[in-house]
DSSP file (Angstrom, degrees, kcal/mol; ACC not computed):
  #  RESIDUE AA STRUCTURE BP1 BP2  ACC     N-H-->O    O-->H-N    N-H-->O    O-->H-N    TCO  KAPPA ALPHA  PHI   PSI    X-CA   Y-CA   Z-CA
    1    1 A M     >        0   0    0      0, 0.0     4,-1.8     0, 0.0     5,-0.1   0.000 360.0 360.0 360.0 -34.6  -43.9   -9.7 -123.8
    2    2 A R  H  >  +     0   0    0      1,-0.2     4,-2.3     2,-0.2     5,-0.2   0.915 360.0  51.8 -62.9 -43.2  -43.3  -11.9 -126.9
    3    3 A M  H  > S+     0   0    0      1,-0.2     4,-2.4     2,-0.2    -1,-0.2   0.873 106.6  55.5 -62.1 -36.4  -40.0  -10.2 -127.7
    4    4 A N  H  > S+     0   0    0      1,-0.2     4,-2.5     2,-0.2    -1,-0.2   0.916 108.1  48.3 -62.4 -40.7  -38.9  -10.8 -124.1
    5    5 A L  H  X S+     0   0    0     -4,-1.8     4,-2.4     2,-0.2    -2,-0.2   0.897 109.8  51.6 -65.1 -39.0  -39.6  -14.5 -124.6
    6    6 A E  H  X S+     0   0    0     -4,-2.3     4,-2.3     2,-0.2    -1,-0.2   0.907 110.7  49.0 -62.1 -41.9  -37.6  -14.5 -127.8
    7    7 A Q  H  X S+     0   0    0     -4,-2.4     4,-2.5     2,-0.2    -2,-0.2   0.890 111.1  49.5 -65.5 -38.9  -34.7  -12.9 -126.1
    8    8 A Q  H  X S+     0   0    0     -4,-2.5     4,-2.4     2,-0.2    -2,-0.2   0.876 109.6  51.5 -66.7 -36.0  -34.9  -15.4 -123.3
    9    9 A K  H  X S+     0   0    0     -4,-2.4     4,-2.5     2,-0.2    -2,-0.2   0.909 111.4  47.6 -66.2 -41.4  -34.9  -18.2 -125.8
   10   10 A F  H  X S+     0   0    0     -4,-2.3     4,-2.4     2,-0.2    -2,-0.2   0.929 111.5  50.5 -66.0 -42.9  -31.8  -16.8 -127.5
   11   11 A T  H  X S+     0   0    0     -4,-2.5     4,-2.5     2,-0.2    -2,-0.2   0.925 112.9  46.0 -58.7 -46.6  -30.1  -16.3 -124.2
   12   12 A L  H  X S+     0   0    0     -4,-2.4     4,-2.5     2,-0.2    -2,-0.2   0.899 112.6  49.8 -66.1 -41.3  -30.8  -20.0 -123.2
   13   13 A Q  H  X S+     0   0    0     -4,-2.5     4,-2.1     2,-0.2    -2,-0.2   0.897 111.7  48.8 -64.8 -38.4  -29.7  -21.3 -126.6
   14   14 A D  H  X S+     0   0    0     -4,-2.4     4,-2.1     2,-0.2    -2,-0.2   0.943 113.1  47.3 -63.9 -47.9  -26.5  -19.3 -126.4
   15   15 A L  H  X S+     0   0    0     -4,-2.5     4,-2.4     1,-0.2    -2,-0.2   0.884 109.7  55.0 -59.4 -39.5  -25.9  -20.7 -122.9
   16   16 A K  H  X S+     0   0    0     -4,-2.5     4,-2.4     1,-0.2    -1,-0.2   0.906 107.5  48.9 -61.1 -44.3  -26.7  -24.2 -124.1
   17   17 A H  H  X S+     0   0    0     -4,-2.1     4,-2.0     2,-0.2    -1,-0.2   0.901 110.2  50.8 -65.1 -42.0  -24.1  -24.0 -126.9
   18   18 A E  H  X S+     0   0    0     -4,-2.1     4,-2.1     1,-0.2    -1,-0.2   0.915 113.0  46.2 -60.9 -43.3  -21.4  -22.7 -124.4
   19   19 A L  H  X S+     0   0    0     -4,-2.4     4,-3.1     2,-0.2     5,-0.3   0.869 107.3  56.0 -70.4 -35.2  -22.2  -25.6 -122.1
   20   20 A L  H  X S+     0   0    0     -4,-2.4     4,-2.2     2,-0.2    -1,-0.2   0.907 109.1  48.7 -61.6 -40.3  -22.2  -28.2 -124.9
   21   21 A D  H  X S+     0   0    0     -4,-2.0     4,-2.0     2,-0.2    -2,-0.2   0.921 113.3  46.9 -62.0 -44.6  -18.6  -27.0 -125.7
   22   22 A R  H  X S+     0   0    0     -4,-2.1     4,-2.5     2,-0.2     5,-0.2   0.928 112.6  48.2 -66.9 -44.2  -17.6  -27.2 -122.1
   23   23 A V  H  X S+     0   0    0     -4,-3.1     4,-2.7     1,-0.2     5,-0.2   0.886 109.9  53.4 -62.8 -38.3  -19.1  -30.7 -121.6
   24   24 A S  H  X S+     0   0    0     -4,-2.2     4,-2.3    -5,-0.3    -1,-0.2   0.917 110.9  46.6 -63.2 -40.9  -17.4  -31.9 -124.8
   25   25 A R  H  X S+     0   0    0     -4,-2.0     4,-2.4     2,-0.2    -2,-0.2   0.910 113.7  47.0 -70.6 -41.0  -14.1  -30.7 -123.5
   26   26 A T  H  X S+     0   0    0     -4,-2.5     4,-2.5     2,-0.2    -2,-0.2   0.912 112.2  51.3 -65.2 -41.3  -14.5  -32.3 -120.1
   27   27 A H  H  X S+     0   0    0     -4,-2.7     4,-2.7    -5,-0.2     5,-0.3   0.917 111.0  47.3 -59.8 -45.0  -15.7  -35.5 -121.7
   28   28 A K  H  X S+     0   0    0     -4,-2.3     4,-2.3    -5,-0.2    -1,-0.2   0.916 112.1  50.4 -63.3 -42.4  -12.6  -35.5 -123.9
   29   29 A H  H  < S+     0   0    0     -4,-2.4     4,-0.2     1,-0.2    -2,-0.2   0.903 114.9  44.3 -61.2 -41.2  -10.4  -34.8 -120.9
   30   30 A I  H  < S+     0   0    0     -4,-2.5     3,-0.3     1,-0.2    -2,-0.2   0.926 127.3  25.5 -69.5 -45.6  -12.0  -37.6 -118.9
   31   31 A H  H  < S+     0   0    0     -4,-2.7    -2,-0.2    -5,-0.2    -3,-0.2   0.562 120.6  47.7-105.2 -10.4  -12.0  -40.3 -121.7
   32   32 A E     <  +     0   0    0     -4,-2.3     2,-0.2    -5,-0.3    -1,-0.2  -0.003  69.1 145.1-123.1  29.8   -9.2  -39.4 -124.1
   33   33 A R        +     0   0    0     -3,-0.3    -4,-0.1    -4,-0.2    -3,-0.0  -0.480  22.0 178.6 -75.1 139.0   -6.3  -38.8 -122.0
   34   34 A E        +     0   0    0     -2,-0.2    -1,-0.1     2,-0.1     2,-0.1   0.461  45.0 111.0-112.5  -7.9   -2.9  -39.9 -123.3
   35   35 A E        -     0   0    0      1,-0.1     2,-0.2     3,-0.0    -2,-0.0  -0.405  67.2-122.1 -72.9 143.9   -0.7  -38.7 -120.5
   36   36 A R        -     0   0    0     -2,-0.1     2,-0.3     1,-0.1    -1,-0.1  -0.569  31.1-103.6 -81.9 150.0    1.0  -41.3 -118.3
   37   37 A V        -     0   0    0     -2,-0.2    -1,-0.1     1,-0.1     7,-0.1  -0.569  40.5-113.3 -76.1 133.1    0.4  -41.3 -114.6
   38   38 A S        -     0   0    0     -2,-0.3    -1,-0.1     1,-0.1     6,-0.0  -0.266   8.4-140.8 -65.7 152.3    3.2  -39.8 -112.7
   39   39 A G  S    S+     0   0    0      4,-0.0     2,-0.4     5,-0.0    -1,-0.1   0.571  77.9  97.2 -86.8 -10.3    5.3  -42.1 -110.4
   40   40 A N  S  > S-     0   0    0      1,-0.1     4,-2.2     2,-0.0     5,-0.2  -0.664  71.2-144.4 -84.6 130.3    5.5  -39.3 -107.8
   41   41 A F  H  > S+     0   0    0     -2,-0.4     4,-2.5     1,-0.2     5,-0.2   0.908  99.0  50.4 -62.3 -43.7    2.9  -39.6 -105.1
   42   42 A S  H  > S+     0   0    0      1,-0.2     4,-2.2     2,-0.2    -1,-0.2   0.868 111.2  50.5 -63.9 -34.6    2.2  -35.9 -104.7
   43   43 A D  H  > S+     0   0    0      2,-0.2     4,-2.6     1,-0.2    -1,-0.2   0.904 110.4  49.5 -64.4 -41.2    1.8  -35.6 -108.4
   44   44 A Q  H  X S+     0   0    0     -4,-2.2     4,-2.2     2,-0.2    -2,-0.2   0.889 110.4  50.9 -66.0 -39.0   -0.7  -38.5 -108.4
   45   45 A S  H  X S+     0   0    0     -4,-2.5     4,-2.0     2,-0.2    -1,-0.2   0.922 111.4  46.7 -61.9 -46.1   -2.6  -36.9 -105.6
   46   46 A Q  H  X S+     0   0    0     -4,-2.2     4,-2.4     1,-0.2    -2,-0.2   0.909 110.8  52.9 -61.8 -43.4   -2.8  -33.6 -107.5
   47   47 A E  H  X S+     0   0    0     -4,-2.6     4,-2.5     1,-0.2    -2,-0.2   0.892 107.8  51.4 -61.9 -40.3   -3.9  -35.4 -110.6
   48   48 A M  H  X S+     0   0    0     -4,-2.2     4,-2.2     2,-0.2    -1,-0.2   0.887 109.9  49.2 -63.8 -38.4   -6.7  -37.2 -108.7
   49   49 A E  H  X S+     0   0    0     -4,-2.0     4,-2.2     2,-0.2    -2,-0.2   0.909 111.7  49.1 -67.4 -39.2   -7.9  -33.9 -107.3
   50   50 A N  H  X S+     0   0    0     -4,-2.4     4,-2.1     2,-0.2    -2,-0.2   0.884 110.6  50.4 -65.2 -38.8   -7.8  -32.4 -110.9
   51   51 A Q  H  X S+     0   0    0     -4,-2.5     4,-2.7     2,-0.2    -1,-0.2   0.884 108.5  52.2 -67.9 -37.2   -9.7  -35.4 -112.2
   52   52 A E  H  X S+     0   0    0     -4,-2.2     4,-2.4     1,-0.2    -2,-0.2   0.915 109.5  50.4 -64.4 -41.7  -12.4  -35.0 -109.5
   53   53 A L  H  X S+     0   0    0     -4,-2.2     4,-2.1     2,-0.2    -2,-0.2   0.903 110.2  48.7 -58.3 -42.3  -12.8  -31.4 -110.5
   54   54 A V  H  X S+     0   0    0     -4,-2.1     4,-2.5     2,-0.2    -2,-0.2   0.910 111.3  50.9 -67.7 -42.0  -13.2  -32.3 -114.1
   55   55 A Y  H  X S+     0   0    0     -4,-2.7     4,-2.5     1,-0.2    -2,-0.2   0.916 111.8  47.4 -55.9 -45.2  -15.8  -34.9 -113.2
   56   56 A N  H  X S+     0   0    0     -4,-2.4     4,-2.3     2,-0.2    -2,-0.2   0.876 110.7  50.7 -66.6 -39.0  -17.7  -32.4 -111.1
   57   57 A L  H  X S+     0   0    0     -4,-2.1     4,-2.4     2,-0.2    -1,-0.2   0.885 110.7  50.6 -63.3 -41.1  -17.5  -29.8 -113.9
   58   58 A D  H  X S+     0   0    0     -4,-2.5     4,-2.4     2,-0.2    -2,-0.2   0.934 112.9  44.6 -63.1 -46.3  -18.9  -32.4 -116.4
   59   59 A Q  H  X S+     0   0    0     -4,-2.5     4,-2.5     1,-0.2    -2,-0.2   0.902 112.7  50.8 -68.0 -37.8  -21.8  -33.3 -114.1
   60   60 A E  H  X S+     0   0    0     -4,-2.3     4,-2.4     2,-0.2    -1,-0.2   0.905 111.7  49.4 -64.4 -40.6  -22.6  -29.7 -113.3
   61   61 A G  H  X S+     0   0    0     -4,-2.4     4,-2.5     1,-0.2    -2,-0.2   0.927 111.1  48.8 -61.7 -45.5  -22.6  -28.9 -117.1
   62   62 A R  H  X S+     0   0    0     -4,-2.4     4,-2.0     2,-0.2    -2,-0.2   0.885 111.9  48.2 -63.3 -41.8  -24.8  -31.8 -117.8
   63   63 A N  H  X S+     0   0    0     -4,-2.5     4,-2.0     1,-0.2    -1,-0.2   0.900 112.7  49.1 -66.2 -38.4  -27.3  -30.8 -115.0
   64   64 A E  H  X S+     0   0    0     -4,-2.4     4,-2.3     2,-0.2    -2,-0.2   0.882 108.6  53.5 -69.3 -37.9  -27.3  -27.2 -116.3
   65   65 A L  H  X S+     0   0    0     -4,-2.5     4,-2.4     2,-0.2    -1,-0.2   0.906 108.3  50.5 -61.1 -40.4  -27.9  -28.4 -119.9
   66   66 A K  H  X S+     0   0    0     -4,-2.0     4,-2.0     1,-0.2    -2,-0.2   0.899 110.0  49.2 -61.9 -41.9  -30.9  -30.4 -118.6
   67   67 A A  H  X S+     0   0    0     -4,-2.0     4,-2.1     2,-0.2    -2,-0.2   0.875 110.7  51.4 -67.2 -35.0  -32.3  -27.3 -116.8
   68   68 A I  H  X S+     0   0    0     -4,-2.3     4,-2.9     2,-0.2    -2,-0.2   0.918 108.4  50.4 -65.5 -42.8  -31.8  -25.3 -120.0
   69   69 A E  H  X S+     0   0    0     -4,-2.4     4,-2.0     1,-0.2    -2,-0.2   0.902 110.8  50.0 -61.3 -40.5  -33.7  -27.9 -122.1
   70   70 A Q  H  X S+     0   0    0     -4,-2.0     4,-2.2     2,-0.2    -1,-0.2   0.902 110.2  50.3 -64.8 -40.3  -36.5  -27.8 -119.6
   71   71 A A  H  X S+     0   0    0     -4,-2.1     4,-2.2     2,-0.2    -2,-0.2   0.930 109.3  50.4 -61.9 -46.3  -36.6  -24.0 -119.7
   72   72 A L  H  X S+     0   0    0     -4,-2.9     4,-2.1     1,-0.2    -1,-0.2   0.876 110.2  50.7 -59.9 -35.6  -36.8  -24.0 -123.5
   73   73 A H  H  X S+     0   0    0     -4,-2.0     4,-2.1     2,-0.2    -1,-0.2   0.893 108.0  52.3 -67.1 -39.1  -39.6  -26.5 -123.3
   74   74 A R  H  X>S+     0   0    0     -4,-2.2     5,-2.3     1,-0.2     6,-1.7   0.846 107.0  53.5 -67.8 -30.3  -41.4  -24.2 -120.8
   75   75 A I  H ><5S+     0   0    0     -4,-2.2     3,-0.9     4,-0.2    -1,-0.2   0.937 111.5  45.7 -62.6 -46.8  -41.0  -21.3 -123.3
   76   76 A D  H 3<5S+     0   0    0     -4,-2.1    -2,-0.2     1,-0.2    -1,-0.2   0.858 115.5  46.4 -66.3 -31.5  -42.6  -23.5 -126.0
   77   77 A S  H 3<5S-     0   0    0     -4,-2.1    -1,-0.2    -5,-0.1    -2,-0.2   0.473 113.5-114.9 -90.9  -1.9  -45.4  -24.6 -123.7
   78   78 A G  T <<5S+     0   0    0     -3,-0.9    -3,-0.2    -4,-0.6    -4,-0.1   0.622  89.6 106.3  81.0  14.2  -46.1  -21.1 -122.4
   79   79 A E    > < +     0   0    0     -5,-2.3     3,-1.9    -6,-0.2    -4,-0.2   0.435  41.2 127.3-103.8   1.1  -45.1  -21.9 -118.8
   80   80 A F  T 3  S+     0   0    0     -6,-1.7     3,-0.1     1,-0.2    22,-0.1  -0.312  73.0  22.3 -62.5 138.2  -41.8  -20.0 -118.8
   81   81 A G  T 3  S+     0   0    0     20,-0.3     9,-3.9     1,-0.3     2,-0.4   0.408  97.6 111.8  88.2  -2.4  -41.4  -17.5 -116.0
   82   82 A L  B <  S-A   89   0A   0     -3,-1.9    -1,-0.3     7,-0.3     7,-0.2  -0.876  76.0-110.4-104.8 136.9  -43.9  -19.3 -113.8
   83   83 A C     >  -     0   0    0      5,-3.6     4,-1.4    -2,-0.4    20,-0.3  -0.427  16.9-144.7 -66.6 132.5  -42.8  -21.1 -110.7
   84   84 A Q  T  4 S+     0   0    0     18,-3.0    -1,-0.2    -2,-0.2    19,-0.1   0.554  96.1  44.0 -74.8  -7.6  -43.1  -24.8 -111.1
   85   85 A S  T  4 S+     0   0    0     17,-0.3    -1,-0.1     3,-0.1    18,-0.1   0.849 131.1  12.1 -99.9 -59.6  -44.0  -25.1 -107.4
   86   86 A C  T  4 S-     0   0    0      2,-0.1    -2,-0.1    18,-0.0     3,-0.1   0.596  90.3-126.5-102.5 -12.1  -46.5  -22.4 -106.6
   87   87 A G     <  +     0   0    0     -4,-1.4    -3,-0.1     1,-0.3     3,-0.1   0.397  63.7 132.5  83.4  -2.4  -47.4  -21.2 -110.1
   88   88 A K        -     0   0    0     -6,-0.1    -5,-3.6     1,-0.1    -1,-0.3  -0.370  69.1 -84.0 -80.5 165.0  -46.7  -17.5 -109.4
   89   89 A K  B     -A   82   0A   0     -7,-0.2     2,-0.3    -3,-0.1    -7,-0.3  -0.444  42.9-124.5 -68.1 133.5  -44.5  -15.3 -111.7
   90   90 A I        -     0   0    0     -9,-3.9    14,-0.1    -2,-0.2    -1,-0.1  -0.661  38.1 -97.5 -79.0 138.3  -40.8  -15.8 -111.1
   91   91 A Q     >  -     0   0    0     -2,-0.3     4,-2.1     1,-0.1     3,-0.5  -0.228  23.4-128.6 -61.4 140.2  -39.1  -12.4 -110.4
   92   92 A D  H  > S+     0   0    0      1,-0.3     4,-2.5     2,-0.2     5,-0.2   0.886 108.9  56.3 -58.9 -39.9  -37.5  -10.8 -113.4
   93   93 A A  H  > S+     0   0    0      1,-0.2     4,-1.9     2,-0.2    -1,-0.3   0.867 106.8  50.2 -60.9 -35.4  -34.2  -10.3 -111.5
   94   94 A R  H  > S+     0   0    0     -3,-0.5     4,-3.2     2,-0.2    -1,-0.2   0.906 110.1  48.8 -69.6 -39.6  -34.1  -14.0 -110.8
   95   95 A I  H  < S+     0   0    0     -4,-2.1    -2,-0.2     1,-0.2    -1,-0.2   0.875 110.7  52.5 -69.2 -33.5  -34.6  -14.9 -114.4
   96   96 A Q  H  < S+     0   0    0     -4,-2.5    -1,-0.2    -5,-0.2    -2,-0.2   0.915 116.1  39.5 -64.7 -40.1  -31.9  -12.4 -115.3
   97   97 A A  H  < S+     0   0    0     -4,-1.9    -2,-0.2     1,-0.3    -1,-0.2   0.884 134.1  21.2 -76.2 -40.5  -29.5  -14.1 -112.9
   98   98 A I    ><  -     0   0    0     -4,-3.2     3,-2.5    -5,-0.2    -1,-0.3  -0.801  69.6-170.0-130.3  89.3  -30.6  -17.7 -113.6
   99   99 A P  T 3  S+     0   0    0      0, 0.0   -87,-0.1     0, 0.0    -1,-0.1   0.718  88.0  47.6 -58.9 -20.6  -32.2  -17.8 -117.1
  100  100 A Y  T 3  S+     0   0    0    -20,-0.0    -5,-0.1   -88,-0.0   -29,-0.1   0.139  79.4 151.1-105.6  19.9  -33.4  -21.3 -116.6
  101  101 A A    <   -     0   0    0     -3,-2.5   -20,-0.3    -7,-0.2   -11,-0.1  -0.235  25.3-173.4 -56.6 135.3  -34.9  -20.8 -113.0
  102  102 A E        +     0   0    0      1,-0.1   -18,-3.0     2,-0.1     2,-0.3   0.643  64.3  47.3 -98.7 -21.2  -37.8  -23.1 -112.3
  103  103 A Y  S    S-     0   0    0    -20,-0.3    -1,-0.1   -19,-0.1   -20,-0.1  -0.892  79.5-115.3-129.0 149.6  -38.9  -21.7 -108.9
  104  104 A C     >  -     0   0    0     -2,-0.3     4,-2.8   -14,-0.1     5,-0.3  -0.291  46.4 -98.2 -69.4 167.9  -39.6  -18.3 -107.5
  105  105 A I  H  > S+     0   0    0      1,-0.2     4,-2.5     2,-0.2     5,-0.2   0.898 123.0  52.7 -59.8 -42.4  -37.2  -17.2 -104.7
  106  106 A D  H  > S+     0   0    0      2,-0.2     4,-2.0     1,-0.2    -1,-0.2   0.913 113.5  41.3 -60.6 -46.2  -39.5  -18.2 -102.0
  107  107 A C  H  > S+     0   0    0      2,-0.2     4,-1.8     1,-0.2    -2,-0.2   0.884 115.1  50.8 -69.2 -39.6  -40.0  -21.8 -103.3
  108  108 A A  H  X S+     0   0    0     -4,-2.8     4,-1.5     2,-0.2    -2,-0.2   0.903 111.4  49.0 -65.8 -39.7  -36.4  -22.2 -104.1
  109  109 A T  H  X S+     0   0    0     -4,-2.5     4,-1.1    -5,-0.3    -2,-0.2   0.917 111.1  49.0 -65.0 -44.4  -35.4  -21.1 -100.6
  110  110 A S  H  < S+     0   0    0     -4,-2.0    -1,-0.2     1,-0.2    -2,-0.2   0.810 109.5  52.4 -68.6 -28.8  -37.9  -23.4  -98.9
  111  111 A Q  H  < S+     0   0    0     -4,-1.8    -1,-0.2     1,-0.2    -2,-0.2   0.820 107.9  52.9 -74.7 -28.9  -36.6  -26.4 -101.1
  112  112 A E  H  <        0   0    0     -4,-1.5    -2,-0.2     1,-0.2    -1,-0.2   0.759 360.0 360.0 -74.7 -25.6  -33.0  -25.7 -100.0
  113  113 A A     <        0   0    0     -4,-1.1    -1,-0.2    -5,-0.1    -2,-0.2   0.485 360.0 360.0 -77.1 360.0  -33.9  -25.7  -96.3
């Protein structure tokens, strides 16, 4: 079981580094743009849609980073793999799909409803 936790920690840290790179790129795109705004209305509309997409990617990345940090903390505290709602073991397939999952499928489903 210990090797499995070490592998999960490695997976989470790898994902964290990928997300840090992505968030860095989106932050740079949002805050360090040098391009002039087009005078064409349709170009401006497309650019606004693109900016909204970049903002959403940035926020999603930040939220995912927070979830990864929490999962790494759960590994260190011995709570990793346990549902944060009911306390039961989170299914292995769910952890494989979402390495930072906080809830078992039943609790996650009931929270979404």
